[in-house]
A tleap script that builds the chain and sets N, CA, C and O, in Angstrom:
source leaprc.protein.ff14SB
mol = sequence {
  NMET LYS MET GLU GLN TYR ILE ARG ALA ILE
  ALA GLY CYS PHE VAL LEU GLY SER LEU VAL
  LEU GLY HIE LEU HIE SER PRO TYR TRP HIE
  LEU PHE THR ALA PHE VAL GLY LEU ASN LEU
  LEU GLN SER ALA PHE THR ARG TRP CYS LEU
  MET GLU ASN ILE LEU GLN LYS LEU GLY ILE
  ALA SER LYS ASN CLEU
}
set mol.1.N position { -33.914 -34.125 71.444 }
set mol.1.CA position { -33.563 -31.945 71.852 }
set mol.1.C position { -35.059 -30.940 71.778 }
set mol.1.O position { -36.254 -30.861 71.493 }
set mol.2.N position { -33.958 -30.361 72.245 }
set mol.2.CA position { -35.259 -28.877 72.193 }
set mol.2.C position { -35.127 -28.882 70.578 }
set mol.2.O position { -34.265 -29.225 69.768 }
set mol.3.N position { -36.878 -28.129 70.509 }
set mol.3.CA position { -37.068 -27.680 68.814 }
set mol.3.C position { -35.989 -26.649 69.327 }
set mol.3.O position { -34.900 -26.937 68.830 }
set mol.4.N position { -35.918 -25.546 70.153 }
set mol.4.CA position { -35.179 -24.552 70.495 }
set mol.4.C position { -33.317 -24.803 69.886 }
set mol.4.O position { -32.697 -24.071 69.114 }
set mol.5.N position { -32.890 -25.927 70.491 }
set mol.5.CA position { -31.194 -26.024 69.764 }
set mol.5.C position { -31.645 -27.343 68.397 }
set mol.5.O position { -30.750 -28.025 67.896 }
set mol.6.N position { -33.023 -27.490 68.003 }
set mol.6.CA position { -32.399 -27.841 66.902 }
set mol.6.C position { -32.669 -26.841 65.639 }
set mol.6.O position { -32.286 -27.012 64.482 }
set mol.7.N position { -33.330 -25.893 66.096 }
set mol.7.CA position { -33.134 -24.288 65.151 }
set mol.7.C position { -32.245 -24.359 65.228 }
set mol.7.O position { -31.653 -25.228 64.588 }
set mol.8.N position { -31.375 -23.234 66.308 }
set mol.8.CA position { -29.800 -23.112 66.253 }
set mol.8.C position { -28.927 -23.769 65.790 }
set mol.8.O position { -27.863 -23.290 65.399 }
set mol.9.N position { -29.310 -25.331 65.744 }
set mol.9.CA position { -27.614 -26.130 65.495 }
set mol.9.C position { -28.366 -25.564 63.058 }
set mol.9.O position { -27.575 -25.110 62.231 }
set mol.10.N position { -29.424 -25.763 62.843 }
set mol.10.CA position { -29.505 -25.915 61.473 }
set mol.10.C position { -29.392 -24.374 61.589 }
set mol.10.O position { -28.778 -24.178 60.540 }
set mol.11.N position { -29.540 -23.252 62.082 }
set mol.11.CA position { -29.296 -22.059 61.704 }
set mol.11.C position { -27.678 -22.197 61.775 }
set mol.11.O position { -27.046 -21.549 60.940 }
set mol.12.N position { -26.903 -23.054 62.782 }
set mol.12.CA position { -25.849 -22.883 62.267 }
set mol.12.C position { -25.063 -23.719 61.190 }
set mol.12.O position { -23.963 -23.550 60.665 }
set mol.13.N position { -25.729 -24.383 61.098 }
set mol.13.CA position { -24.983 -24.935 60.022 }
set mol.13.C position { -25.158 -24.358 58.666 }
set mol.13.O position { -24.467 -24.617 57.681 }
set mol.14.N position { -26.125 -23.577 58.732 }
set mol.14.CA position { -26.833 -23.104 57.301 }
set mol.14.C position { -25.679 -22.133 57.269 }
set mol.14.O position { -25.015 -21.928 56.254 }
set mol.15.N position { -25.487 -21.581 58.362 }
set mol.15.CA position { -25.013 -19.875 58.080 }
set mol.15.C position { -22.934 -20.659 57.588 }
set mol.15.O position { -22.291 -20.252 56.621 }
set mol.16.N position { -22.503 -21.584 58.441 }
set mol.16.CA position { -21.413 -21.939 58.681 }
set mol.16.C position { -21.377 -22.526 57.246 }
set mol.16.O position { -20.228 -22.252 56.898 }
set mol.17.N position { -22.133 -23.359 55.918 }
set mol.17.CA position { -21.924 -23.732 54.624 }
set mol.17.C position { -21.888 -22.682 53.884 }
set mol.17.O position { -21.021 -22.405 53.055 }
set mol.18.N position { -23.036 -21.936 54.227 }
set mol.18.CA position { -22.888 -20.812 52.674 }
set mol.18.C position { -21.523 -19.535 52.761 }
set mol.18.O position { -20.882 -19.042 51.833 }
set mol.19.N position { -21.421 -19.257 54.401 }
set mol.19.CA position { -20.166 -18.788 54.175 }
set mol.19.C position { -18.511 -19.794 53.952 }
set mol.19.O position { -17.373 -19.364 54.142 }
set mol.20.N position { -18.821 -20.848 53.612 }
set mol.20.CA position { -17.823 -21.653 52.637 }
set mol.20.C position { -18.181 -21.791 50.919 }
set mol.20.O position { -17.550 -21.560 49.888 }
set mol.21.N position { -19.079 -22.123 51.134 }
set mol.21.CA position { -19.709 -22.008 49.568 }
set mol.21.C position { -19.385 -20.705 49.025 }
set mol.21.O position { -19.138 -20.632 47.821 }
set mol.22.N position { -19.350 -19.563 49.820 }
set mol.22.CA position { -19.861 -18.231 49.033 }
set mol.22.C position { -17.896 -18.166 49.312 }
set mol.22.O position { -17.687 -17.038 48.866 }
set mol.23.N position { -16.681 -18.630 49.699 }
set mol.23.CA position { -15.690 -18.514 49.543 }
set mol.23.C position { -15.086 -19.151 48.596 }
set mol.23.O position { -14.161 -18.752 47.888 }
set mol.24.N position { -15.912 -20.697 48.587 }
set mol.24.CA position { -15.092 -21.512 47.771 }
set mol.24.C position { -15.882 -21.066 45.812 }
set mol.24.O position { -15.672 -21.265 44.615 }
set mol.25.N position { -16.607 -20.536 46.553 }
set mol.25.CA position { -17.269 -20.642 44.878 }
set mol.25.C position { -18.505 -19.269 44.489 }
set mol.25.O position { -18.650 -18.786 43.367 }
set mol.26.N position { -18.823 -19.099 45.005 }
set mol.26.CA position { -19.620 -17.453 44.622 }
set mol.26.C position { -20.129 -16.908 46.086 }
set mol.26.O position { -20.663 -17.418 47.072 }
set mol.27.N position { -19.638 -15.482 45.668 }
set mol.27.CA position { -19.845 -14.349 46.318 }
set mol.27.C position { -21.484 -14.455 46.900 }
set mol.27.O position { -21.719 -13.841 47.940 }
set mol.28.N position { -22.416 -15.089 46.359 }
set mol.28.CA position { -23.893 -14.672 46.166 }
set mol.28.C position { -24.309 -15.817 47.326 }
set mol.28.O position { -25.263 -15.761 48.101 }
set mol.29.N position { -23.593 -16.561 47.238 }
set mol.29.CA position { -24.570 -18.015 48.793 }
set mol.29.C position { -24.191 -17.139 49.767 }
set mol.29.O position { -24.639 -17.474 50.863 }
set mol.30.N position { -23.048 -15.404 49.796 }
set mol.30.CA position { -23.570 -14.819 50.986 }
set mol.30.C position { -25.115 -13.814 51.232 }
set mol.30.O position { -25.262 -12.862 51.999 }
set mol.31.N position { -26.078 -14.405 50.327 }
set mol.31.CA position { -27.097 -13.872 50.323 }
set mol.31.C position { -27.900 -14.373 51.107 }
set mol.31.O position { -28.848 -13.788 51.632 }
set mol.32.N position { -27.386 -16.210 51.337 }
set mol.32.CA position { -28.203 -16.990 52.080 }
set mol.32.C position { -27.959 -16.577 53.821 }
set mol.32.O position { -28.681 -16.339 54.789 }
set mol.33.N position { -26.596 -16.654 53.549 }
set mol.33.CA position { -26.680 -16.715 54.903 }
set mol.33.C position { -27.562 -15.073 55.296 }
set mol.33.O position { -28.185 -14.959 56.352 }
set mol.34.N position { -27.479 -13.992 54.339 }
set mol.34.CA position { -28.021 -13.452 55.458 }
set mol.34.C position { -30.016 -13.309 54.905 }
set mol.34.O position { -30.899 -12.560 55.323 }
set mol.35.N position { -30.031 -14.111 54.125 }
set mol.35.CA position { -31.439 -14.863 54.905 }
set mol.35.C position { -32.180 -15.333 56.234 }
set mol.35.O position { -33.094 -14.943 56.960 }
set mol.36.N position { -31.173 -16.506 56.139 }
set mol.36.CA position { -30.787 -17.314 57.483 }
set mol.36.C position { -30.806 -16.040 58.830 }
set mol.36.O position { -31.653 -16.137 59.718 }
set mol.37.N position { -29.959 -15.085 58.831 }
set mol.37.CA position { -29.558 -13.925 59.741 }
set mol.37.C position { -31.133 -12.438 59.812 }
set mol.37.O position { -31.101 -11.285 60.242 }
set mol.38.N position { -32.064 -13.099 59.293 }
set mol.38.CA position { -32.881 -11.949 58.922 }
set mol.38.C position { -34.178 -12.761 59.307 }
set mol.38.O position { -35.124 -12.225 59.883 }
set mol.39.N position { -34.153 -14.268 58.902 }
set mol.39.CA position { -35.397 -14.980 59.639 }
set mol.39.C position { -35.194 -14.975 61.458 }
set mol.39.O position { -35.892 -14.705 62.436 }
set mol.40.N position { -33.419 -15.577 61.108 }
set mol.40.CA position { -33.954 -15.549 63.090 }
set mol.40.C position { -33.764 -14.229 63.853 }
set mol.40.O position { -33.580 -14.104 65.064 }
set mol.41.N position { -33.856 -13.102 62.757 }
set mol.41.CA position { -33.667 -11.393 64.194 }
set mol.41.C position { -35.839 -11.262 64.121 }
set mol.41.O position { -36.627 -10.828 64.962 }
set mol.42.N position { -36.154 -12.067 62.262 }
set mol.42.CA position { -38.063 -11.129 62.795 }
set mol.42.C position { -38.646 -13.113 63.743 }
set mol.42.O position { -39.738 -13.327 64.270 }
set mol.43.N position { -37.764 -13.880 63.653 }
set mol.43.CA position { -38.972 -14.944 64.748 }
set mol.43.C position { -38.392 -14.435 65.731 }
set mol.43.O position { -39.001 -14.721 66.762 }
set mol.44.N position { -37.685 -13.940 65.873 }
set mol.44.CA position { -37.121 -13.625 67.843 }
set mol.44.C position { -38.235 -12.288 68.362 }
set mol.44.O position { -38.093 -11.955 69.539 }
set mol.45.N position { -39.254 -11.568 67.589 }
set mol.45.CA position { -39.918 -10.287 67.442 }
set mol.45.C position { -41.498 -11.017 67.108 }
set mol.45.O position { -42.412 -10.705 67.871 }
set mol.46.N position { -41.819 -12.085 65.845 }
set mol.46.CA position { -42.554 -12.747 65.755 }
set mol.46.C position { -43.495 -13.674 66.392 }
set mol.46.O position { -44.718 -13.717 66.529 }
set mol.47.N position { -42.575 -14.341 66.706 }
set mol.47.CA position { -42.150 -16.248 67.423 }
set mol.47.C position { -42.976 -17.302 66.303 }
set mol.47.O position { -43.729 -18.243 66.556 }
set mol.48.N position { -42.536 -16.768 65.011 }
set mol.48.CA position { -42.516 -17.900 64.480 }
set mol.48.C position { -41.137 -18.111 63.642 }
set mol.48.O position { -40.229 -17.329 63.362 }
set mol.49.N position { -41.305 -19.190 63.418 }
set mol.49.CA position { -40.119 -19.465 62.499 }
set mol.49.C position { -40.305 -20.828 61.733 }
set mol.49.O position { -40.203 -21.954 62.219 }
set mol.50.N position { -40.591 -20.500 60.479 }
set mol.50.CA position { -40.459 -21.748 59.245 }
set mol.50.C position { -39.683 -22.782 59.516 }
set mol.50.O position { -40.064 -23.948 59.404 }
set mol.51.N position { -38.929 -22.553 59.763 }
set mol.51.CA position { -37.777 -24.125 60.209 }
set mol.51.C position { -38.715 -24.810 61.354 }
set mol.51.O position { -38.638 -26.038 61.310 }
set mol.52.N position { -39.943 -24.099 62.788 }
set mol.52.CA position { -39.811 -25.152 63.276 }
set mol.52.C position { -41.114 -25.382 62.867 }
set mol.52.O position { -41.576 -26.255 63.602 }
set mol.53.N position { -42.364 -24.829 61.612 }
set mol.53.CA position { -42.629 -26.012 61.270 }
set mol.53.C position { -42.158 -26.972 60.321 }
set mol.53.O position { -42.625 -27.910 59.675 }
set mol.54.N position { -41.528 -26.640 60.411 }
set mol.54.CA position { -40.908 -27.556 59.017 }
set mol.54.C position { -40.496 -28.822 59.833 }
set mol.54.O position { -40.663 -29.782 59.082 }
set mol.55.N position { -39.979 -29.286 61.179 }
set mol.55.CA position { -39.616 -29.565 61.712 }
set mol.55.C position { -40.751 -30.074 62.003 }
set mol.55.O position { -41.114 -30.728 61.025 }
set mol.56.N position { -41.553 -30.127 62.878 }
set mol.56.CA position { -43.191 -29.962 62.770 }
set mol.56.C position { -43.929 -31.529 62.500 }
set mol.56.O position { -44.072 -32.611 63.070 }
set mol.57.N position { -44.240 -30.911 61.361 }
set mol.57.CA position { -44.963 -31.129 59.933 }
set mol.57.C position { -44.152 -32.565 59.989 }
set mol.57.O position { -44.892 -33.542 60.113 }
set mol.58.N position { -42.262 -32.921 59.890 }
set mol.58.CA position { -41.609 -33.540 59.466 }
set mol.58.C position { -42.178 -34.783 60.898 }
set mol.58.O position { -42.342 -35.960 60.578 }
set mol.59.N position { -42.298 -34.568 61.626 }
set mol.59.CA position { -42.422 -35.048 63.649 }
set mol.59.C position { -41.099 -35.125 63.948 }
set mol.59.O position { -40.705 -36.123 64.553 }
set mol.60.N position { -40.104 -34.008 63.549 }
set mol.60.CA position { -38.268 -34.373 63.876 }
set mol.60.C position { -38.377 -34.136 66.127 }
set mol.60.O position { -37.934 -34.719 67.117 }
set mol.61.N position { -39.485 -32.602 65.727 }
set mol.61.CA position { -39.009 -32.557 67.370 }
set mol.61.C position { -40.472 -30.940 67.186 }
set mol.61.O position { -40.870 -30.035 66.453 }
set mol.62.N position { -40.710 -31.772 68.758 }
set mol.62.CA position { -42.777 -30.726 68.724 }
set mol.62.C position { -41.998 -29.525 69.601 }
set mol.62.O position { -40.811 -29.200 69.562 }
set mol.63.N position { -43.047 -29.011 70.368 }
set mol.63.CA position { -42.897 -27.734 70.760 }
set mol.63.C position { -43.096 -28.129 72.624 }
set mol.63.O position { -42.809 -27.326 73.512 }
set mol.64.N position { -43.617 -29.465 72.848 }
set mol.64.CA position { -43.618 -29.552 74.229 }
set mol.64.C position { -42.461 -30.194 75.021 }
set mol.64.O position { -42.450 -30.082 76.247 }
set mol.65.N position { -41.438 -30.896 74.339 }
set mol.65.CA position { -40.239 -31.300 74.570 }
set mol.65.C position { -39.330 -30.120 75.000 }
set mol.65.O position { -38.144 -30.319 75.263 }
savepdb mol mol.pdb
quit
């Protein structure tokens, strides 16, 4: 998979997971959903994404694929 696909999949899992946890456990988990959304929004403008750096350091994905 390409880097963009990894990031979209991880963000989607984070959002869905935090919504489920917010419903079942505590509504404070919705703050994590907001954090993921804000990070996606800022990365659209700055072209910097923390998850991209983490994936590169783990060797899971590279920008060139």
